[in-house]
N, C-alpha and C positions, 0 to 999 in steps of 0.2 A: 342723493344718497340718504338714509335715515342715520340720524344720530341719536345717541341715548339722552333722553331728557333728564335723568338723574344718574348719579354716580352709583355703581354697585358697592355694596358694603363688603367689608373684610370677611365677614362671616359667609356671605353668599361666595366669594372667591374661594374660601377655604373649604367649603362644602364641595366645591366642584374639584378641587385638586385632592381631595381625600382618596381617590382610587389611583393616584399617580405614583404611589410609593413603590420601591423595588423590593422584591422577595429575595430572601437568601437562597443560595443554590442548594439544591437537595443533595445530601451525601449519604453513602451507604458504606458500609464497613467491607474491606477486602477480605474474602474468605482464606487468603493465604497468609497474609501479615497483619490483618485486623486495622490497617490504616484507613482513614476516611478517604473515599474517592467518590466521584460522580458516577450514578448507575450507567450501565451500558458502555464503560470506557475502560482502556487498559489502566492498571494500577501503576502509577509513575514510582511506586517505592519498590515494588518487586518485579514488575513487568508480566504479570499473569493476568490473563482474561478467561473466564471460564474453565479455569484449572489447566490450562496450557500456557506455557512461556511464550509469549509474543515477541517481547523486546528483551534484550539482554542488558542487564543493569549492572555496571561495574561495582565491585565492593570497594569501599575506601578503607 
């Protein structure tokens, strides 16, 4: 089996890892309550999706 003759530098390692970072989730505003929510999901603050109430959220 082949073995590396020289050690890879930190710069080379870091260049390879430059694309491994996580991206933050995309958020859009709910048209009913204006709270941020993921797109194509039911709003967990008001329970609406596409203008219809999908889940009933109890008022505190």
